[in-house]
C-alpha positions as CSV (number, residue, x, y, z in Angstrom):
1,M,-38.9,-10.1,-47.4
2,N,-36.4,-8.4,-48.4
3,K,-34.6,-9.3,-51.6
4,G,-31.4,-11.4,-51.0
5,K,-27.9,-9.8,-52.3
6,L,-25.4,-11.1,-54.7
7,Y,-22.4,-11.3,-53.3
8,L,-18.8,-11.8,-55.3
9,I,-16.0,-13.8,-52.9
10,P,-12.9,-14.2,-54.8
11,T,-10.9,-17.6,-54.3
12,I,-7.4,-18.1,-54.7
13,L,-4.5,-18.3,-57.3
14,S,-2.3,-20.9,-55.3
15,E,-2.4,-23.4,-53.2
16,D,-2.5,-22.2,-49.8
17,S,-2.1,-18.9,-49.9
18,Q,-4.9,-17.4,-47.6
19,E,-4.1,-16.8,-45.3
20,A,-2.3,-14.3,-46.6
21,V,-4.4,-13.0,-49.7
22,L,-7.7,-13.1,-47.9
23,P,-9.6,-11.5,-45.6
24,I,-11.7,-12.8,-42.8
25,T,-14.5,-11.2,-44.3
26,I,-14.5,-13.9,-46.7
27,T,-14.6,-17.0,-43.7
28,N,-17.7,-14.7,-42.4
29,H,-19.4,-15.0,-45.6
30,I,-18.8,-18.7,-46.9
31,K,-19.9,-18.9,-42.9
32,E,-23.5,-17.7,-43.6
33,I,-24.1,-18.2,-47.5
34,N,-26.1,-21.5,-48.6
35,V,-26.2,-21.0,-51.9
36,F,-23.0,-21.3,-54.7
37,I,-23.1,-20.6,-58.0
38,V,-19.9,-22.0,-58.6
39,E,-17.3,-22.8,-62.1
40,N,-16.5,-26.1,-60.7
41,L,-18.6,-28.6,-58.1
42,R,-15.7,-30.8,-57.0
43,T,-12.6,-27.8,-56.5
44,A,-15.9,-25.5,-54.7
45,R,-16.7,-27.6,-52.2
46,R,-13.3,-28.9,-51.3
47,Y,-12.3,-24.7,-51.6
48,I,-15.1,-24.0,-49.3
49,K,-14.2,-27.0,-47.1
50,K,-10.2,-25.7,-46.8
51,I,-11.5,-21.9,-45.5
52,Y,-15.0,-23.0,-43.3
53,R,-14.2,-26.4,-42.0
54,E,-17.2,-26.2,-39.9
55,K,-19.2,-25.5,-43.7
56,D,-22.4,-28.1,-43.7
57,I,-21.5,-29.2,-47.4
58,D,-24.4,-31.2,-48.0
59,N,-26.9,-28.8,-46.4
60,T,-25.0,-26.0,-49.2
61,T,-27.1,-25.8,-52.9
62,F,-24.8,-24.9,-55.2
63,Y,-25.8,-24.5,-59.1
64,S,-22.3,-24.8,-61.3
65,Y,-22.1,-22.1,-64.4
66,G,-18.9,-23.8,-66.0
67,K,-18.4,-24.3,-69.9
68,H,-20.9,-26.6,-70.3
69,D,-23.4,-26.0,-67.7
70,T,-27.3,-24.7,-67.8
71,L,-27.8,-21.7,-65.3
72,S,-31.4,-20.7,-65.2
73,L,-31.3,-17.3,-64.0
74,E,-35.0,-16.9,-63.7
75,E,-35.8,-20.4,-62.2
76,D,-32.3,-21.7,-59.6
77,F,-31.2,-17.8,-59.1
78,L,-33.9,-15.3,-58.9
79,P,-36.2,-17.9,-56.4
80,H,-33.3,-17.4,-53.8
81,I,-32.9,-14.0,-54.0
82,L,-36.9,-13.1,-53.5
83,N,-37.0,-15.3,-50.8
84,G,-34.8,-13.1,-49.0
85,E,-32.2,-15.9,-48.8
86,N,-28.1,-14.1,-50.2
87,V,-27.0,-16.2,-52.9
88,A,-22.8,-16.4,-54.0
89,I,-20.9,-16.6,-57.3
90,L,-17.4,-18.1,-56.5
91,S,-14.4,-17.8,-59.0
92,E,-12.9,-20.9,-59.9
93,A,-9.0,-18.6,-59.4
94,G,-8.9,-14.9,-58.2
95,L,-12.0,-12.4,-58.8
96,P,-15.3,-13.8,-60.3
97,C,-16.0,-12.0,-63.7
98,V,-13.1,-10.8,-64.3
99,A,-11.2,-14.0,-66.4
100,D,-14.4,-16.0,-65.1
101,P,-17.6,-16.0,-66.3
102,G,-20.1,-14.9,-63.9
103,S,-21.2,-11.6,-65.6
104,K,-24.3,-12.6,-66.8
105,V,-25.6,-13.4,-62.7
106,V,-24.4,-9.9,-62.3
107,E,-26.5,-8.0,-65.2
108,Y,-29.2,-10.0,-63.9
109,A,-28.9,-9.6,-60.4
110,H,-29.0,-5.6,-61.9
111,D,-31.9,-5.6,-63.7
112,F,-34.3,-6.6,-61.1
113,Q,-32.2,-4.0,-58.5
114,I,-30.8,-7.0,-56.2
115,E,-27.9,-5.5,-54.7
116,V,-24.7,-6.7,-55.4
117,I,-21.7,-6.8,-53.3
118,P,-17.7,-7.5,-54.7
119,L,-15.3,-9.0,-51.9
120,V,-11.4,-8.5,-51.8
121,G,-9.4,-10.8,-52.8
122,P,-6.0,-11.4,-54.8
123,S,-6.2,-10.9,-59.2
124,S,-3.3,-12.0,-61.0
125,I,-4.5,-9.9,-63.6
126,L,-3.9,-6.6,-61.5
127,L,-1.1,-8.2,-59.5
128,A,1.0,-8.8,-62.5
129,L,0.0,-5.0,-63.4
130,M,1.5,-3.9,-60.1
131,A,5.0,-5.7,-60.2
132,S,5.7,-5.2,-64.5
133,G,6.8,-1.7,-64.2
134,M,4.4,-0.6,-66.7
135,S,1.9,2.5,-66.9
136,G,-1.2,1.4,-64.3
137,Q,-3.2,4.4,-65.7
138,N,-3.7,3.3,-69.0
139,F,-4.4,-0.5,-69.8
140,A,-6.6,-2.9,-71.5
141,F,-6.4,-6.8,-70.7
142,T,-7.3,-9.1,-73.9
143,G,-7.5,-12.1,-72.7
144,Y,-7.0,-14.8,-74.7
145,L,-5.1,-13.9,-78.2
146,P,-5.8,-16.6,-81.0
147,I,-5.2,-19.7,-81.6
148,D,-4.6,-19.2,-85.2
149,K,-1.1,-18.5,-86.2
150,K,-1.7,-15.9,-88.7
151,E,-4.3,-14.1,-86.8
152,R,-2.3,-14.6,-83.6
153,N,0.6,-12.5,-85.2
154,R,-1.7,-10.2,-86.0
155,T,-3.5,-9.2,-83.1
156,I,0.3,-8.8,-81.5
157,K,1.8,-6.6,-83.3
158,N,-1.0,-4.5,-83.4
159,L,-1.5,-5.3,-79.6
160,E,2.2,-3.7,-79.9
161,S,1.7,-0.6,-81.5
162,V,-1.0,0.2,-79.2
163,A,0.6,0.4,-76.4
164,K,3.7,2.5,-78.8
165,K,1.6,4.9,-79.9
166,S,-0.9,5.1,-76.8
167,G,2.1,4.3,-73.6
168,Q,-1.0,1.4,-72.5
169,T,0.5,-1.5,-71.0
170,Q,-1.5,-4.6,-73.0
171,I,-2.1,-7.0,-70.5
172,F,-2.9,-11.4,-72.3
173,M,-2.9,-14.3,-71.2
174,E,-2.3,-18.6,-72.8
175,T,-3.7,-21.4,-71.2
176,P,-1.1,-22.6,-69.7
177,Y,0.7,-25.7,-71.8
178,R,1.2,-23.3,-74.7
179,N,2.7,-20.9,-72.4
180,H,6.5,-20.6,-74.3
181,Q,4.5,-21.5,-77.8
182,L,2.8,-17.6,-77.1
183,L,6.6,-16.6,-75.8
184,D,8.2,-17.7,-78.9
185,T,5.7,-16.1,-81.1
186,L,6.7,-12.5,-79.1
187,K,10.1,-12.7,-79.0
188,A,9.7,-13.7,-83.1
189,Q,6.9,-10.8,-83.6
190,C,7.4,-7.7,-81.4
191,N,10.4,-5.0,-82.0
192,N,13.3,-6.0,-79.8
193,K,13.6,-3.0,-77.7
194,T,9.8,-3.5,-76.8
195,K,9.1,-4.9,-72.5
196,L,7.4,-7.5,-72.3
197,C,6.6,-7.9,-68.6
198,I,6.5,-11.9,-67.3
199,A,4.2,-12.6,-64.2
200,A,3.9,-16.8,-63.4
201,N,2.9,-18.2,-60.1
202,I,1.7,-15.4,-58.4
203,T,1.0,-15.4,-54.9
204,S,2.4,-18.8,-55.2
205,S,5.9,-19.6,-53.6
206,N,8.2,-19.9,-56.9
207,E,6.3,-16.7,-58.0
208,F,8.6,-15.6,-60.9
209,I,7.4,-11.8,-61.9
210,Q,10.4,-9.8,-64.6
211,T,10.0,-7.8,-66.9
212,K,12.9,-7.3,-69.7
213,T,13.4,-6.7,-73.7
214,I,12.1,-8.7,-76.1
215,E,15.8,-8.4,-77.2
216,E,16.7,-9.2,-73.3
217,W,14.7,-12.3,-73.1
218,K,15.4,-13.9,-76.9
219,Y,18.5,-15.0,-73.9
220,T,16.8,-15.3,-71.1
221,K,15.5,-19.0,-70.2
222,V,12.2,-19.5,-68.3
223,D,10.3,-21.9,-67.3
224,I,6.7,-21.1,-67.4
225,H,5.2,-24.7,-69.4
226,K,1.8,-25.6,-67.4
227,Q,2.0,-22.5,-65.1
228,P,-1.2,-20.0,-64.6
229,T,1.1,-16.7,-66.7
230,I,0.2,-13.0,-67.1
231,F,1.9,-11.2,-70.2
232,L,1.8,-7.7,-70.5
233,L,3.6,-5.5,-72.7
234,S,4.3,-2.0,-73.3
């Protein structure tokens, strides 16, 4: 029997944007695949029913791989693949394995020569980069900055230095309820001439993407509290 394949299925970034950002192939694969590895069971089930209403959720197998879950790749994942079943990793928002869990599953799949198929979908990181006006030829995604104040300040200074010396766009994010604290820190720590792009609520009706110098941001009011936001420095 042929081995199954591992599909990496993107999800939407904002409510009711699926028609604008997801190709029909996503619906087709959700229709056909009956084994899903997901971050959150409740939201994954809701998302699947939104994309394909006729899906029989009760006869669909879900494995959770959130922060507090233990997924046995040997016992929960591999038997389905060896039995010829396709398996999908479903992201909570955006692309699986990009600022989201899943890479360990993909690494395991490669170890067993299992075909891995990434599907097209929205990435807040890449969409923000595209719209920032900053270098898309040389960039780095840092993820979340340190919570400790001194360490965070030091990291920001280092990112700014790398951006200036190499021309490499520095991309990072924050837990949404701490967005304003991060913005205040950036305004305090960075040079006035440094450019900062703030990209919030990407693909939603209230999408906000603006690039300004730090000096300009000091005189600009922006409400990004509890809004999913990507920050870019150049």
